[in-house]
C-alpha positions in Angstrom: 0.1 -0.5 0.1 1.5 3.2 -0.5 0.4 6.2 1.5 1.7 10.1 0.5 2.2 12.3 3.4 3.1 15.9 3.3 7.2 16.4 3.6 9.0 16.7 6.8 12.4 18.1 6.5 15.1 15.6 7.4 18.8 16.1 7.5 19.7 16.7 3.9 22.5 13.7 3.8 19.6 11.4 5.1 17.4 11.0 2.4 18.8 12.2 -1.1 15.9 11.2 -3.5 16.8 9.3 -6.5 13.7 9.9 -8.2 10.2 8.8 -7.4 10.6 5.3 -7.8 7.0 5.3 -7.3 5.9 7.0 -10.4 8.2 5.6 -13.0 6.3 4.2 -16.2 6.5 0.6 -16.6 9.1 -0.5 -18.9 11.6 2.8 -18.1 14.6 1.2 -17.5 18.2 2.3 -17.1 22.1 1.7 -16.2 23.6 2.4 -13.2 25.5 5.5 -14.2 29.5 5.8 -13.4 29.8 8.4 -10.2 26.3 8.6 -10.1 25.9 10.8 -6.3 23.4 8.0 -5.6 24.4 4.4 -5.3 22.0 2.2 -7.1 20.4 -0.7 -4.9 20.7 -4.3 -6.6 17.9 -6.7 -5.3 19.9 -10.1 -5.1 17.8 -12.8 -6.7 14.8 -10.3 -6.4 13.4 -9.7 -2.9 13.0 -12.8 -1.2 14.5 -11.9 2.3 16.3 -15.0 2.9 13.2 -16.7 1.4 10.9 -16.0 4.0 8.9 -13.7 1.8 9.3 -15.4 -1.9 11.7 -18.1 -3.2 15.0 -16.8 -4.9 15.3 -15.9 -8.5 11.0 -16.7 -8.5 8.7 -14.1 -10.2 7.0 -13.4 -7.0 10.7 -12.3 -5.9 10.9 -10.1 -8.9 7.4 -8.5 -8.5 8.3 -7.9 -4.9 11.4 -6.3 -5.9 9.0 -3.8 -8.1 6.2 -3.0 -5.6 9.3 -1.7 -3.2 10.1 0.6 -6.0 13.6 -1.4 -7.1 15.2 -0.1 -10.1 17.6 -3.5 -10.1 17.9 -6.8 -9.7 20.2 -9.4 -9.9 18.9 -12.7 -11.4 21.0 -16.3 -11.9 20.4 -18.4 -14.9 20.9 -22.2 -15.8 20.0 -24.4 -18.5 18.0 -27.6 -18.6 18.6 -30.9 -20.6 17.3 -28.9 -23.4 19.3 -26.2 -23.4 16.3 -24.1 -22.1 17.3 -20.9 -19.9 15.5 -21.0 -16.5 16.0 -18.5 -13.6 18.3 -20.8 -11.0 20.9 -20.7 -8.8 22.3 -24.3 -8.5 23.4 -27.1 -10.1 21.1 -29.5 -8.5 17.1 -29.0 -7.7 17.2 -30.6 -4.1 17.8 -27.2 -1.9 15.4 -24.8 -4.1 12.9 -27.3 -5.4 10.0 -29.5 -3.6 8.0 -32.6 -5.1 5.0 -31.3 -7.3 2.5 -34.2 -6.3 2.8 -34.2 -2.2 5.1 -31.0 -1.6 8.0 -33.7 -0.3 11.5 -32.8 0.1 13.4 -34.3 -3.6 15.8 -36.8 -1.1 17.8 -38.4 -3.9 20.3 -35.6 -5.9 18.6 -34.1 -9.2 20.9 -32.4 -11.9 19.1 -29.6 -13.0 20.8 -30.5 -16.8 19.7 -33.9 -16.4 15.9 -32.7 -16.6 14.0 -31.3 -19.4 12.3 -27.9 -18.8 8.8 -30.0 -19.4 10.0 -32.6 -16.6 11.4 -30.1 -14.2 8.0 -28.1 -14.4 5.9 -31.2 -14.2 7.4 -32.5 -11.3 8.6 -30.1 -9.3 7.9 -26.8 -7.6 9.9 -23.8 -5.9 10.2 -24.3 -2.1 7.9 -21.7 -0.4 6.6 -20.8 2.9 3.7 -19.4 1.2 1.8 -21.8 -0.4 0.5 -19.4 -3.4 4.0 -19.4 -4.4 5.3 -22.5 -4.9 5.2 -22.5 -8.6 7.2 -23.9 -11.4 10.5 -22.8 -11.9 10.5 -19.8 -14.3 12.1 -19.5 -17.7 14.6 -16.7 -18.3 11.8 -15.1 -20.7 9.2 -15.1 -18.1 11.8 -13.2 -15.5 12.5 -10.6 -18.2 8.8 -10.0 -19.0 8.2 -9.0 -15.2 11.4 -6.5 -15.1 9.8 -5.2 -18.4 6.4 -4.8 -16.6 8.1 -3.4 -13.4 10.5 -0.9 -14.8 13.6 -2.8 -13.7 16.9 -3.1 -15.1 18.2 -7.2 -14.5 21.9 -8.2 -13.9 21.9 -11.7 -15.8 24.3 -13.8 -14.2 25.5 -16.8 -16.8 26.3 -19.8 -14.2 29.9 -20.9 -14.8 30.8 -23.8 -16.9 27.2 -24.1 -18.2 26.7 -21.8 -21.2 28.5 -21.9 -24.5 28.5 -19.7 -27.3 24.5 -21.0 -28.7 23.1 -20.6 -25.2 24.8 -16.9 -24.5 23.8 -16.0 -27.7 19.8 -17.3 -27.2 20.0 -15.1 -23.2 21.0 -11.9 -24.8 18.9 -12.1 -27.7 16.0 -12.5 -25.2 16.9 -9.4 -23.5 17.3 -7.5 -26.3 13.9 -8.9 -27.7 12.0 -8.2 -24.4 13.7 -5.3 -22.8 15.9 -3.4 -25.9 19.7 -2.6 -25.9 20.9 -0.8 -23.0 18.1 -1.9 -20.6 20.0 -4.9 -19.1 23.3 -6.0 -18.0 25.0 -9.7 -18.2 27.7 -11.0 -15.7 29.9 -14.2 -15.7 32.9 -15.2 -13.7 34.3 -16.6 -17.4 36.3 -14.4 -19.5 35.8 -16.3 -23.2 31.7 -15.8 -22.2 32.5 -12.1 -21.4 34.6 -12.0 -24.6 32.0 -13.4 -26.6 29.3 -11.0 -25.4 31.4 -7.9 -26.0 31.4 -9.6 -29.7 27.9 -9.5 -29.8 27.2 -6.2 -28.6 30.0 -3.2 -28.3 27.7 -1.6 -25.8 26.9 -4.0 -23.6 27.1 -3.3 -19.8 29.3 -6.3 -19.0 30.5 -7.5 -15.3 32.9 -10.6 -14.7 33.3 -11.0 -11.0 36.2 -12.5 -9.1 38.8 -10.3 -11.3 41.1 -8.0 -10.7 42.6 -7.7 -14.2 42.7 -3.8 -15.1 43.9 -4.4 -18.7 41.1 -6.9 -19.5 38.8 -4.3 -17.7 40.2 -1.5 -20.2 40.3 -3.7 -23.4 36.9 -5.5 -23.2 35.3 -2.4 -21.6 34.4 -4.6 -18.5 33.1 -3.2 -15.1 34.8 -4.6 -12.1 32.5 -6.8 -10.0 34.1 -8.2 -6.6 32.4 -9.5 -3.3 32.5 -6.7 -0.5 34.9 -8.7 1.5 37.4 -8.6 -1.9 37.3 -4.9 -2.6 40.7 -3.4 -3.9 40.5 0.2 -3.8 43.5 0.3 -6.7 40.9 -1.8 -9.1 38.0 0.8 -8.0 40.0 3.6 -8.7 41.5 2.2 -11.9 37.9 1.5 -13.5 36.6 4.3 -12.7 39.4 6.4 -14.5 38.8 4.3 -17.6 35.1 5.6 -17.5 34.1 2.1 -16.2 31.6 0.9 -13.6 31.4 -0.9 -10.4 29.3 -2.7 -8.6 29.8 -5.1 -5.3 28.0 -8.2 -4.1 26.2 -9.2 -1.7 26.7 -6.8 1.3 25.0 -7.5 4.7 22.4 -4.6 5.8 24.6 -4.0 9.0 27.6 -2.8 6.7 25.8 -0.7 4.5 26.9 2.8 5.9 30.8 1.7 5.5 30.2 0.2 1.8 27.8 2.7 0.3 30.7 5.2 0.8 33.5 3.4 -0.8 32.8 4.7 -4.5 30.8 2.1 -5.9 27.9 2.9 -8.4 25.9 -0.1 -7.1 25.7 -3.0 -4.4 24.0 -6.3 -4.8 22.0 -6.6 -1.3 19.6 -9.2 0.4 17.5 -6.9 2.2 18.8 -3.4 2.1 15.9 -1.3 1.0 16.0 0.9 -2.4 16.9 4.3 -2.3 14.5 6.3 -0.3 11.1 7.1 -1.8 8.9 9.6 0.1 5.7 8.5 -2.0 5.8 5.0 0.1 6.7 6.9 3.5 3.9 6.3 6.5 6.2 8.2 9.0 9.0 10.8 9.0 11.3 12.6 11.6 14.2 14.5 12.2 14.8 15.7 15.6 15.9 18.8 15.5 17.3 18.7 19.4 13.8 17.6 20.4 14.0 13.9 20.5 10.1 13.5 21.0 9.7 10.5 19.5 12.1 8.6 21.3 12.4 7.2 24.9 15.9 8.7 26.1 17.7 6.9 29.3 20.0 9.8 29.4 19.9 13.5 29.3 19.4 15.9 26.7 21.3 19.6 26.7 21.5 21.6 23.9 19.6 19.6 22.0 22.4 16.9 21.9 21.7 13.7 24.0 24.5 11.9 26.3 24.1 8.3 27.1 27.0 6.7 29.5 27.6 3.2 28.8 24.5 0.8 29.1 21.9 3.7 28.9 19.5 3.7 25.7 17.5 5.6 23.2 14.8 3.9 21.7 12.7 5.0 18.8 8.8 5.1 20.7 6.2 2.7 19.1 5.0 5.4 16.5 3.4 2.8 13.6 0.9 0.7 15.7 0.0 -2.3 13.3 2.5 -4.9 11.8 3.7 -4.2 8.2 3.3 -7.0 5.7 6.2 -5.4 3.7 7.8 -2.2 5.2 11.3 -0.6 5.2 13.2 1.6 8.0 15.8 4.2 6.9 17.8 5.9 9.1 21.1 8.4 10.1 22.4 8.7 13.2 25.0 11.8 13.7 27.0 10.6 16.8 30.4 10.5 18.7 31.2 7.8 21.0 31.0 3.8 21.2 27.5 2.4 20.7 25.2 -0.3 19.6 22.6 0.0 16.9 19.6 -2.5 17.3 16.7 -3.0 15.0 14.8 -6.1 13.9 16.8 -7.1 11.5 20.5 -6.8 12.8 22.4 -5.6 15.5 26.2 -3.8 15.1 28.6 -1.6 16.8 30.0 1.6 15.3 32.8 3.5 17.4 33.8 7.1 16.5 36.6 8.2 18.4 37.2 11.4 16.9 36.0 15.0 18.2 33.8 15.6 15.2 30.5 14.0 15.1 30.0 11.3 12.2 26.9 10.6 10.1 26.0 6.6 9.7 23.1 5.8 7.3 21.2 2.5 6.8 18.2 1.2 5.2 16.4 -1.9 5.5 12.9 -3.9 4.7 11.0 -5.8 7.0 8.3 -8.3 6.6 5.7 -9.1 8.9 7.0 -7.0 11.5 7.1 -3.5 13.5 10.0 -1.3 12.9 12.5 -1.4 15.8 15.0 1.3 16.4 17.7 1.1 19.4 20.8 2.7 20.3 22.7 2.0 23.4 25.8 3.4 25.0 28.6 1.1 24.7 31.2 4.2 26.7 30.6 6.8 28.8 30.7 9.6 26.2 28.2 8.7 23.7 26.5 12.0 22.1 24.2 12.1 19.6 23.4 15.1 17.8 20.7 13.9 15.6 18.6 11.3 14.0 16.7 11.2 11.0 14.1 8.1 10.3 11.7 7.1 8.0 9.3 4.1 7.8 7.7 3.2 4.5 4.8 0.8 4.0 4.6 -1.2 0.4 
């Protein structure tokens, strides 16, 4: 559900609008721009929330990504025995599928490449907590049609060791046919696949993961695509100097504040929320020195909260009902050592400098109420401001 409220002032660094996602036209897709002031959020395998919301790489996960205003998704593609291209991550079906007739676990190991598309779809369904989402494994064509409908730019990952020239071209031709050139990206860990795709399209947005070969990036116009625990700053600087783009995968929501400031153009995420769209907001607040919507365990002096070790500042119950699908966006301007606790994660930060530092987070939650709490981990925590918004989708 989308509820529009009058805009309430927030500190400017908190929610820089990336364009109102809720008002974009279906089919309007675009690629992350190099050195854009707003980092692009790419939903990993659609929006599935560790499969509590929807199965990964499912049509439902893609639809939910569109529902929350996501502009980008990453999907994995695999091949069946008859070379049909499906949205699927694993070599075997056992983790992701159940027997269709009784929804029982598939006990014996079954390889995707040993099943035709008809055999896969006639005998198995995707594992899902919601029975209505226990659907057949989708094809790439079906997934791209959802992307076109929702105005989403997909990163299409060709799984390693599976795709040869003929099936790579088949995937590329499908994307061109359904989305049009410039409205999708391809990723692969294989140089040979990347080279072949570059030969098909000189302007295609390409990423090669597990690679730090700057000369290869430059020669084939390939973008940098490292795991977030393997980021090399020199590679990031070099690809940007060459006019290329950089995306990192797949970050935890608790480290969004640090990864989002490293200079990447896009990040793959599990449950980090898309960039803030005020059209979805049902509550917005900037403390402005008053902290009226918080239970404060310490003291407030000259508009600054001071907390000693163990004291807390907690958001009051500003949203009375559990939300089926919501998001919490917040920034904290603070110095000292403290713990942040939400309904999705708990993490520590320690600002030892004399200057206030701004920490920014945004995440999606499902069938829950937003929880937000700060606890001092030393005797010198000072909080200058908190900007916070709650969205409902």
